[in-house]
N, C-alpha and C positions, 0 to 999 in steps of 0.2 A: 790611463800612460797609454800613449798609439811610441812604434820604434822609430826611424827611419832608419836608409840606410846615405849615404850621404861622401860626397868626396875624400871625407876624410874619418869615415869610418861609423857607427852608429851612433844615432845620439836622439836623446830625448823630441820632440814633437810641442814645442811652449809656441811657437803661432803658422794661423796658416792663411793669408791673405789675398785677395784676390784687386789687382786693380784694373784700370781699361789703358784703354793705351792707343785711344782717340785720337786725340791728337798727332802724333804720332803715328798713327794706324790706323781709317776707321774700319768699328767689326771689329778689334782687333782686342784682350784682355794677357792680363799675364802671373799666376799661379809662382805665388812664393812659399814654402814653409818650407822653418831656422826652429832653431836652438835657444836653448836661452844663452847661451857664446854668440856674440858678433863678430860677420868674420869680417873681415872687409869691404868692400864693397859687388858681392853677389851670396845674396845663402845659397846652403847645401841643396835644395832643392828645384828646382825653376819654372817653369815652362811659358813660352804662349804661343799665342798665333790668332785664328782664325775663330771668336767665338761662339759659331755655332760647333766649332768641330772638337770646343772645350767642351764644351753642353756633351754631346754626343756622348765625348771618351769621359767627362765625371758617371755621365748615365749611364752607360758600360762598366763599372765597378762597381758607383753604386746598386745595380745588379745580378752584379759576382756575387758582394761580399751578401747582397739577401740571400742570395742562395746559396753558398758558401755550410749551410746553417748543420 
């Protein structure tokens, strides 16, 4: 079980997904993380940006998680 902190407090991660923003902004992606409880139009955690920067961020986080043992 993964717990996240969002705008309304702590929640259990139910879904994480990546969407291409190519039609709006070529080379960009959006990442959303949400609980089972649905919010109006935005998930509690949402970030978007250039695909290469998102990859770098996720690789950095993965490295830190692997090294934290």
